[in-house]
Backbone as CSV, one residue per row, in Angstrom:
resi,resn,N_x,N_y,N_z,CA_x,CA_y,CA_z,C_x,C_y,C_z
1,MET,10.899,-140.601,12.235,9.790,-139.786,12.736,10.266,-138.922,13.896
2,GLY,9.647,-137.752,14.043,9.993,-136.877,15.154,8.815,-136.739,16.103
3,TYR,8.856,-137.468,17.200,7.740,-137.467,18.142,7.931,-136.358,19.177
4,PHE,7.088,-135.340,19.094,7.141,-134.242,20.055,6.210,-134.556,21.224
5,PRO,6.665,-134.366,22.469,5.844,-134.749,23.634,4.783,-133.715,23.992
6,PHE,3.744,-133.613,23.183,2.605,-132.763,23.515,1.865,-133.313,24.733
7,PHE,1.315,-132.397,25.536,0.346,-132.796,26.548,-1.017,-132.341,26.049
8,VAL,-1.888,-133.282,25.745,-3.176,-132.999,25.124,-4.290,-133.133,26.155
9,ASP,-5.209,-132.174,26.160,-6.358,-132.239,27.053,-7.351,-133.261,26.496
10,LEU,-7.482,-134.399,27.183,-8.382,-135.451,26.724,-9.747,-135.407,27.394
11,LYS,-9.927,-134.493,28.316,-11.191,-134.453,29.053,-12.370,-134.252,28.097
12,GLY,-13.293,-135.211,28.114,-14.464,-135.115,27.269,-14.235,-135.446,25.812
13,LYS,-12.993,-135.760,25.446,-12.693,-136.092,24.050,-12.956,-137.584,23.802
14,LYS,-13.393,-137.918,22.587,-13.766,-139.287,22.265,-12.570,-140.077,21.747
15,GLY,-12.378,-141.246,22.346,-11.306,-142.126,21.921,-11.817,-143.543,21.747
16,LEU,-11.119,-144.318,20.935,-11.519,-145.694,20.643,-10.339,-146.627,20.834
17,ILE,-10.595,-147.749,21.489,-9.630,-148.843,21.545,-10.280,-150.048,20.891
18,ALA,-9.639,-150.582,19.865,-10.106,-151.805,19.220,-9.281,-152.959,19.767
19,GLY,-9.933,-153.841,20.507,-9.230,-154.961,21.114,-9.727,-155.208,22.514
20,GLY,-9.674,-156.479,22.938,-10.207,-156.815,24.248,-9.279,-157.648,25.098
21,GLY,-7.970,-157.579,24.810,-7.008,-158.394,25.541,-6.175,-157.596,26.532
22,THR,-5.051,-158.172,26.913,-4.202,-157.588,27.947,-3.642,-156.230,27.534
23,ILE,-3.221,-156.095,26.284,-2.668,-154.812,25.837,-3.742,-153.730,25.880
24,ALA,-4.938,-154.067,25.422,-6.045,-153.103,25.487,-6.315,-152.708,26.937
25,TYR,-6.266,-153.677,27.830,-6.476,-153.402,29.258,-5.479,-152.370,29.778
26,HIS,-4.214,-152.540,29.429,-3.194,-151.605,29.906,-3.403,-150.204,29.321
27,LYS,-3.839,-150.123,28.080,-4.122,-148.812,27.479,-5.300,-148.148,28.192
28,ILE,-6.326,-148.921,28.505,-7.478,-148.378,29.232,-7.027,-147.803,30.568
29,CYS,-6.216,-148.553,31.294,-5.752,-148.116,32.623,-4.970,-146.807,32.531
30,LYS,-4.191,-146.655,31.478,-3.421,-145.420,31.312,-4.316,-144.232,30.999
31,LEU,-5.380,-144.474,30.237,-6.210,-143.376,29.752,-7.293,-142.941,30.735
32,LEU,-7.795,-143.835,31.553,-8.924,-143.503,32.424,-8.709,-142.263,33.294
33,PRO,-7.534,-142.069,33.883,-7.374,-140.876,34.735,-7.491,-139.545,33.993
34,TYR,-7.463,-139.572,32.671,-7.470,-138.328,31.902,-8.863,-137.952,31.378
35,GLU,-9.884,-138.678,31.828,-11.287,-138.275,31.702,-11.782,-138.161,30.261
36,SER,-11.254,-139.002,29.377,-11.787,-139.025,28.013,-13.056,-139.873,27.977
37,ASP,-13.799,-139.757,26.889,-14.953,-140.624,26.647,-14.451,-141.806,25.822
38,LEU,-14.193,-142.895,26.501,-13.460,-144.011,25.913,-14.415,-145.148,25.534
39,GLU,-14.337,-145.554,24.276,-15.116,-146.686,23.784,-14.154,-147.811,23.435
40,VAL,-14.463,-149.025,23.912,-13.615,-150.187,23.655,-14.455,-151.226,22.918
41,ILE,-13.989,-151.625,21.744,-14.755,-152.532,20.891,-13.948,-153.805,20.633
42,ALA,-14.597,-154.951,20.861,-13.954,-156.236,20.606,-15.016,-157.318,20.545
43,LYS,-14.664,-158.430,19.909,-15.594,-159.556,19.854,-15.795,-160.167,21.239
44,SER,-14.765,-160.047,22.088,-14.867,-160.513,23.469,-13.827,-159.769,24.302
45,PHE,-14.046,-159.756,25.619,-13.135,-159.050,26.522,-12.588,-160.018,27.563
46,ASN,-11.320,-159.822,27.910,-10.749,-160.698,28.929,-11.252,-160.310,30.326
47,ASP,-10.933,-161.144,31.296,-11.448,-160.941,32.655,-10.951,-159.637,33.271
48,GLU,-9.726,-159.229,32.914,-9.186,-157.978,33.459,-10.054,-156.788,33.060
49,ILE,-10.418,-156.727,31.804,-11.232,-155.604,31.314,-12.629,-155.647,31.923
50,LEU,-13.223,-156.840,31.987,-14.568,-156.953,32.547,-14.576,-156.566,34.021
51,SER,-13.552,-156.980,34.745,-13.458,-156.623,36.161,-13.259,-155.123,36.338
52,LEU,-12.407,-154.543,35.491,-12.176,-153.097,35.553,-13.462,-152.334,35.277
53,LYS,-14.234,-152.809,34.327,-15.499,-152.154,33.999,-16.467,-152.216,35.178
54,ASP,-16.526,-153.353,35.842,-17.396,-153.487,37.023,-16.984,-152.499,38.109
55,ILE,-15.686,-152.408,38.361,-15.185,-151.486,39.383,-15.498,-150.043,39.004
56,TYR,-15.307,-149.726,37.733,-15.574,-148.373,37.232,-17.048,-148.008,37.404
57,ASP,-17.929,-148.927,37.026,-19.365,-148.655,37.101,-19.846,-148.483,38.542
58,GLN,-19.136,-149.104,39.481,-19.505,-148.982,40.886,-18.989,-147.687,41.510
59,GLY,-18.240,-146.921,40.715,-17.716,-145.655,41.226,-16.615,-145.824,42.240
60,ASP,-15.843,-146.887,42.105,-14.760,-147.158,43.046,-13.721,-146.037,42.981
61,GLU,-13.349,-145.494,44.141,-12.431,-144.359,44.189,-11.009,-144.729,43.793
62,THR,-10.719,-146.027,43.663,-9.376,-146.420,43.221,-9.161,-146.121,41.750
63,ILE,-10.254,-145.868,41.007,-10.139,-145.490,39.598,-10.389,-143.998,39.488
64,ASP,-9.359,-143.276,39.100,-9.418,-141.821,39.058,-9.891,-141.355,37.684
65,SER,-11.204,-141.289,37.501,-11.770,-140.775,36.258,-13.137,-140.177,36.561
66,PRO,-13.160,-139.074,37.317,-14.433,-138.544,37.817,-15.396,-138.059,36.752
67,GLU,-14.889,-137.625,35.602,-15.787,-137.036,34.604,-15.676,-137.687,33.234
68,GLY,-14.923,-138.744,33.123,-14.824,-139.426,31.846,-15.881,-140.511,31.727
69,SER,-15.838,-141.251,30.615,-16.738,-142.383,30.443,-15.965,-143.546,29.841
70,PHE,-16.493,-144.744,30.053,-15.793,-145.971,29.686,-16.867,-146.972,29.253
71,THR,-16.914,-147.265,27.948,-17.968,-148.108,27.395,-17.362,-149.313,26.684
72,LEU,-17.938,-150.484,26.941,-17.537,-151.693,26.229,-18.596,-152.044,25.192
73,VAL,-18.146,-152.348,23.977,-19.051,-152.751,22.896,-18.565,-154.106,22.383
74,GLU,-19.363,-155.149,22.601,-18.933,-156.509,22.273,-19.443,-156.908,20.891
75,ARG,-18.633,-156.658,19.894,-18.941,-157.009,18.505,-17.699,-156.793,17.653
76,ASP,-17.797,-157.150,16.375,-16.697,-156.902,15.448,-16.531,-155.400,15.195
77,PHE,-15.312,-155.011,14.908,-15.027,-153.623,14.552,-15.678,-153.260,13.230
78,LYS,-16.220,-152.047,13.144,-16.750,-151.507,11.886,-16.004,-150.220,11.549
79,ASP,-15.814,-149.957,10.270,-15.082,-148.760,9.860,-15.689,-147.487,10.440
80,SER,-16.990,-147.453,10.556,-17.662,-146.252,11.068,-17.372,-145.998,12.547
81,ASP,-16.776,-146.983,13.232,-16.474,-146.804,14.657,-15.491,-145.664,14.906
82,ILE,-14.690,-145.332,13.902,-13.684,-144.288,14.102,-14.260,-142.880,13.955
83,ASP,-15.478,-142.779,13.427,-16.050,-141.452,13.165,-16.209,-140.658,14.458
84,GLY,-15.744,-139.412,14.431,-15.883,-138.530,15.588,-14.867,-138.742,16.684
85,LYS,-13.900,-139.614,16.446,-12.906,-139.907,17.474,-11.679,-139.000,17.315
86,LEU,-11.150,-138.558,18.454,-9.906,-137.789,18.435,-8.714,-138.712,18.231
87,PHE,-8.792,-139.895,18.835,-7.679,-140.839,18.722,-8.221,-142.265,18.689
88,VAL,-7.454,-143.147,18.074,-7.820,-144.552,17.959,-6.591,-145.398,18.280
89,ILE,-6.817,-146.470,19.022,-5.747,-147.423,19.334,-6.154,-148.782,18.791
90,ALA,-5.335,-149.332,17.916,-5.587,-150.650,17.348,-4.783,-151.673,18.144
91,ALA,-5.489,-152.478,18.942,-4.827,-153.430,19.836,-5.447,-154.813,19.710
92,THR,-5.872,-155.166,18.497,-6.443,-156.496,18.295,-5.320,-157.508,18.080
93,ASP,-5.684,-158.791,18.037,-4.686,-159.836,17.756,-4.638,-160.180,16.268
94,ASP,-5.238,-159.306,15.446,-5.293,-159.502,13.993,-4.469,-158.400,13.330
95,ALA,-3.273,-158.732,12.873,-2.378,-157.730,12.289,-2.996,-157.063,11.060
96,GLY,-3.743,-157.832,10.292,-4.385,-157.261,9.109,-5.441,-156.234,9.476
97,LEU,-6.229,-156.524,10.511,-7.241,-155.575,10.969,-6.581,-154.324,11.536
98,ASN,-5.531,-154.506,12.321,-4.825,-153.350,12.867,-4.305,-152.445,11.754
99,ALA,-3.750,-153.054,10.704,-3.236,-152.272,9.570,-4.378,-151.540,8.865
100,HIS,-5.523,-152.202,8.754,-6.687,-151.573,8.121,-7.160,-150.378,8.947
101,ILE,-7.201,-150.546,10.252,-7.612,-149.435,11.123,-6.660,-148.259,10.959
102,TYR,-5.376,-148.554,10.864,-4.392,-147.489,10.634,-4.685,-146.760,9.330
103,ASP,-4.946,-147.513,8.287,-5.164,-146.903,6.966,-6.381,-145.974,6.969
104,ILE,-7.494,-146.431,7.523,-8.709,-145.608,7.459,-8.605,-144.400,8.392
105,CYS,-7.894,-144.548,9.507,-7.681,-143.396,10.393,-6.786,-142.361,9.722
106,THR,-5.738,-142.833,9.062,-4.815,-141.928,8.376,-5.539,-141.159,7.275
107,GLU,-6.407,-141.840,6.550,-7.171,-141.183,5.492,-8.041,-140.051,6.034
108,LYS,-8.549,-140.222,7.242,-9.446,-139.226,7.827,-8.741,-138.259,8.782
109,GLY,-7.422,-138.375,8.880,-6.669,-137.457,9.726,-6.891,-137.678,11.213
110,ILE,-7.185,-138.918,11.610,-7.406,-139.255,13.023,-6.118,-139.837,13.593
111,LEU,-5.716,-139.354,14.740,-4.523,-139.883,15.389,-4.718,-141.363,15.698
112,VAL,-3.743,-142.178,15.318,-3.889,-143.620,15.502,-2.591,-144.217,16.027
113,ASN,-2.746,-145.190,16.905,-1.618,-145.938,17.445,-1.897,-147.419,17.240
114,VAL,-1.008,-148.092,16.506,-1.108,-149.535,16.338,-0.069,-150.168,17.251
115,VAL,-0.520,-150.949,18.202,0.389,-151.490,19.210,1.450,-152.370,18.563
116,ASP,2.668,-152.222,19.063,3.805,-153.020,18.601,4.090,-152.856,17.110
117,ASP,3.753,-151.692,16.573,4.037,-151.422,15.161,4.393,-149.938,15.034
118,LYS,5.635,-149.617,15.296,6.075,-148.221,15.344,5.776,-147.472,14.051
119,ASP,5.890,-148.158,12.907,5.679,-147.489,11.628,4.220,-147.114,11.401
120,ARG,3.328,-147.658,12.230,1.917,-147.323,12.110,1.418,-146.611,13.377
121,CYS,2.224,-145.702,13.855,1.850,-144.931,15.048,1.979,-143.439,14.770
122,GLY,0.842,-142.764,14.746,0.869,-141.309,14.646,1.130,-140.664,15.997
123,PHE,0.962,-141.429,17.059,1.338,-140.996,18.398,1.774,-142.238,19.174
124,MET,2.538,-142.020,20.228,3.053,-143.136,21.012,2.706,-142.946,22.482
125,PHE,2.572,-144.059,23.185,2.339,-144.021,24.621,3.683,-143.946,25.340
126,PRO,3.864,-142.928,26.180,5.103,-142.884,26.953,5.038,-143.841,28.133
127,SER,6.176,-144.097,28.714,6.196,-144.730,30.028,5.814,-143.629,31.004
128,LEU,4.712,-143.798,31.689,4.043,-142.684,32.354,4.191,-142.724,33.867
129,VAL,4.543,-141.559,34.418,4.541,-141.352,35.864,3.445,-140.346,36.167
130,LYS,2.528,-140.707,37.057,1.442,-139.780,37.398,1.173,-139.828,38.895
131,LYS,1.288,-138.666,39.524,0.895,-138.504,40.928,0.063,-137.236,41.019
132,GLY,-1.246,-137.418,41.145,-2.125,-136.262,41.159,-2.019,-135.512,39.845
133,LYS,-1.744,-134.215,39.927,-1.655,-133.383,38.731,-0.285,-133.435,38.067
134,LEU,0.644,-134.165,38.649,1.971,-134.290,38.055,1.984,-135.471,37.089
135,SER,2.243,-135.183,35.819,2.376,-136.223,34.802,3.722,-136.070,34.115
136,ILE,4.459,-137.171,34.050,5.756,-137.182,33.379,5.758,-138.339,32.392
137,GLY,5.985,-138.033,31.125,6.035,-139.066,30.102,7.457,-139.280,29.610
138,ILE,7.858,-140.545,29.495,9.210,-140.887,29.053,9.104,-141.769,27.813
139,SER,9.826,-141.407,26.770,9.766,-142.183,25.539,11.151,-142.333,24.928
140,THR,11.388,-143.488,24.344,12.594,-143.709,23.548,12.218,-143.833,22.064
141,GLU,11.007,-143.374,21.709,10.476,-143.475,20.345,10.484,-144.918,19.852
142,GLY,10.232,-145.838,20.783,10.148,-147.246,20.421,11.474,-147.976,20.387
143,ALA,12.578,-147.265,20.626,13.891,-147.908,20.540,14.108,-148.919,21.656
144,SER,13.668,-148.573,22.873,13.854,-149.487,24.000,12.848,-149.179,25.096
145,PRO,11.689,-149.819,25.071,10.722,-149.641,26.159,11.321,-149.977,27.525
146,ARG,12.282,-150.901,27.550,12.927,-151.270,28.807,13.636,-150.073,29.444
147,ILE,14.349,-149.287,28.653,15.046,-148.106,29.177,14.033,-147.105,29.731
148,ALA,12.942,-146.889,29.008,11.911,-145.966,29.477,11.333,-146.438,30.801
149,THR,11.122,-147.740,30.943,10.566,-148.295,32.182,11.521,-148.101,33.351
150,ILE,12.806,-148.300,33.106,13.809,-148.134,34.178,13.768,-146.714,34.723
151,TYR,13.729,-145.731,33.826,13.730,-144.340,34.292,12.381,-143.946,34.895
152,ARG,11.303,-144.567,34.430,10.004,-144.317,35.068,10.047,-144.759,36.531
153,LYS,10.590,-145.937,36.775,10.658,-146.447,38.141,11.541,-145.569,39.025
154,LYS,12.633,-145.065,38.453,13.501,-144.170,39.221,12.771,-142.894,39.608
155,LEU,12.011,-142.339,38.667,11.257,-141.120,38.950,10.170,-141.370,39.989
156,GLU,9.501,-142.499,39.886,8.454,-142.826,40.855,9.013,-142.878,42.272
157,GLU,10.237,-143.369,42.402,10.868,-143.433,43.720,11.267,-142.048,44.227
158,GLU,11.569,-141.131,43.308,12.029,-139.800,43.689,10.886,-138.862,44.074
159,ILE,9.719,-139.052,43.514,8.604,-138.125,43.741,7.968,-138.415,45.098
160,PRO,7.899,-137.448,45.981,7.351,-137.702,47.321,5.855,-137.985,47.293
161,ASP,5.397,-138.734,48.273,3.973,-139.063,48.369,3.121,-137.812,48.565
162,GLU,3.718,-136.766,49.114,2.986,-135.525,49.387,2.751,-134.667,48.146
163,MET,3.265,-135.112,46.992,3.220,-134.275,45.793,1.795,-133.883,45.397
164,GLU,0.861,-134.820,45.475,-0.508,-134.501,45.070,-1.086,-133.379,45.934
165,GLU,-0.884,-133.475,47.239,-1.393,-132.447,48.149,-0.721,-131.097,47.886
166,ILE,0.582,-131.135,47.633,1.322,-129.899,47.370,0.808,-129.220,46.105
167,LEU,0.607,-129.980,45.050,0.149,-129.385,43.789,-1.272,-128.828,43.906
168,LEU,-2.122,-129.519,44.645,-3.476,-128.999,44.857,-3.428,-127.670,45.617
169,TYR,-2.532,-127.577,46.586,-2.383,-126.325,47.341,-1.866,-125.207,46.436
170,LEU,-0.821,-125.491,45.668,-0.255,-124.463,44.798,-1.276,-123.989,43.767
171,GLU,-2.095,-124.893,43.291,-3.156,-124.497,42.366,-4.186,-123.612,43.066
172,SER,-4.493,-123.928,44.313,-5.548,-123.205,45.034,-5.176,-121.754,45.335
173,ILE,-3.875,-121.458,45.468,-3.478,-120.092,45.821,-3.299,-119.195,44.598
174,ARG,-3.303,-119.759,43.420,-3.028,-118.964,42.223,-4.010,-117.801,42.017
175,PRO,-5.320,-118.030,42.174,-6.238,-116.892,41.966,-5.967,-115.721,42.909
176,ALA,-5.709,-116.009,44.185,-5.460,-114.943,45.157,-4.177,-114.189,44.829
177,VAL,-3.153,-114.929,44.424,-1.878,-114.285,44.090,-2.022,-113.431,42.834
178,LYS,-2.734,-113.925,41.837,-2.921,-113.160,40.602,-3.722,-111.887,40.853
179,THR,-4.685,-111.956,41.764,-5.476,-110.774,42.099,-4.645,-109.745,42.856
180,ALA,-3.804,-110.210,43.759,-3.045,-109.308,44.628,-1.812,-108.723,43.947
181,ILE,-1.224,-109.474,43.005,0.043,-109.050,42.391,-0.158,-108.930,40.887
182,GLY,-0.087,-107.708,40.381,-0.349,-107.469,38.972,0.806,-107.798,38.064
183,GLU,2.043,-107.624,38.557,3.213,-107.808,37.700,3.579,-109.290,37.602
184,GLU,3.637,-109.785,36.392,3.869,-111.212,36.171,5.203,-111.684,36.745
185,LYS,6.239,-110.870,36.589,7.556,-111.264,37.080,7.562,-111.421,38.594
186,VAL,6.880,-110.526,39.290,6.810,-110.601,40.752,5.994,-111.815,41.181
187,ARG,4.895,-112.071,40.486,4.082,-113.264,40.784,4.919,-114.525,40.650
188,ALA,5.710,-114.585,39.575,6.537,-115.769,39.343,7.527,-115.970,40.488
189,GLN,8.077,-114.866,41.018,9.009,-114.969,42.142,8.315,-115.521,43.376
190,MET,7.074,-115.067,43.605,6.347,-115.567,44.769,5.987,-117.035,44.601
191,PHE,5.483,-117.402,43.431,5.135,-118.812,43.201,6.354,-119.703,43.411
192,LYS,7.518,-119.230,42.970,8.745,-120.005,43.147,9.052,-120.189,44.633
193,GLU,8.940,-119.114,45.409,9.259,-119.219,46.834,8.301,-120.163,47.552
194,VAL,7.019,-120.066,47.218,6.044,-120.938,47.869,6.275,-122.394,47.473
195,ALA,6.530,-122.636,46.193,6.782,-124.004,45.738,8.034,-124.575,46.400
196,ASP,9.088,-123.757,46.496,10.318,-124.215,47.132,10.087,-124.550,48.604
197,GLU,9.265,-123.752,49.275,8.953,-124.013,50.678,8.205,-125.343,50.828
198,CYS,7.245,-125.563,49.957,6.484,-126.814,50.019,7.386,-128.031,49.788
199,LEU,8.287,-127.928,48.813,9.151,-129.059,48.501,10.212,-129.287,49.572
200,SER,10.704,-128.217,50.178,11.745,-128.382,51.194,11.192,-128.975,52.475
201,THR,9.931,-128.680,52.787,9.312,-129.182,54.015,8.387,-130.372,53.769
202,LEU,8.056,-130.614,52.491,7.089,-131.649,52.111,5.787,-131.488,52.897
203,SER,5.352,-130.232,52.962,4.124,-129.925,53.694,3.503,-128.653,53.125
204,ILE,2.305,-128.352,53.590,1.579,-127.164,53.164,1.793,-126.057,54.193
205,PRO,2.267,-124.884,53.789,2.471,-123.794,54.751,1.150,-123.374,55.390
206,ASP,1.244,-122.885,56.633,0.016,-122.398,57.262,-0.347,-121.032,56.685
207,ASP,-1.551,-120.579,56.976,-2.058,-119.349,56.357,-1.269,-118.115,56.796
208,ASP,-0.784,-118.114,58.039,0.004,-116.966,58.507,1.256,-116.791,57.657
209,TRP,1.922,-117.914,57.362,3.131,-117.849,56.525,2.771,-117.337,55.131
210,PHE,1.690,-117.851,54.566,1.284,-117.435,53.223,0.976,-115.941,53.181
211,GLN,0.240,-115.448,54.166,-0.122,-114.027,54.182,1.119,-113.151,54.333
212,GLU,2.085,-113.611,55.093,3.337,-112.866,55.265,4.096,-112.773,53.945
213,ILE,4.173,-113.905,53.229,4.863,-113.914,51.942,4.105,-113.067,50.918
214,LEU,2.792,-113.158,50.936,1.978,-112.368,50.005,2.183,-110.869,50.249
215,ALA,2.225,-110.481,51.522,2.440,-109.072,51.856,3.819,-108.607,51.376
216,LYS,4.809,-109.477,51.507,6.166,-109.127,51.061,6.204,-108.822,49.564
217,TYR,5.516,-109.622,48.785,5.571,-109.440,47.336,4.629,-108.355,46.838
218,THR,3.568,-108.076,47.542,2.683,-106.988,47.111,3.331,-105.628,47.325
219,LYS,4.368,-105.550,48.157,5.083,-104.294,48.401,6.129,-104.013,47.335
220,LYS,6.426,-105.019,46.502,7.486,-104.828,45.504,6.999,-103.977,44.335
């Protein structure tokens, strides 16, 4: 299989996780920051999932999912549960049920991931690094999750704590720069200089510096 690392906008998109154990819990934790409408169905849920749901419902700021939803449905899986879903994750402890979920999703053209079964995965979960708007996914296509984890940890150590603030700043100046500078090539040069300044100082430039740089590039 050839797994291409697409970045898909999950905001407001419907997803399903079948399963209520530890693996399902980890999938939920990975998906919540991306603001999908997530439904989790199982005959029962472990304490981790129930606790996470309580924290989520209380609006705890430690869970970054401001516009998504997270619903638990305590019952057996039904085939109709996949209807209208963009993606489905089969994470039950029943291999036969997981295989069945794969089959019906494949028939309907729904992206499906069966945990610990590479041959039944239309998409795979990368080892994920996320700091604010920076997302980095690492995959070995199932060959060695351990290798992916090692490099994830290395990247996490390399990314500065200030990255979230820096990216929010760089995003905030884009409209002003696009309005002031019509030529795309010149805009790209300015964005590069500002980004390099932020990374070299690990801080946000003051407005005087920004206006000076903007004036320099508007003259080009």
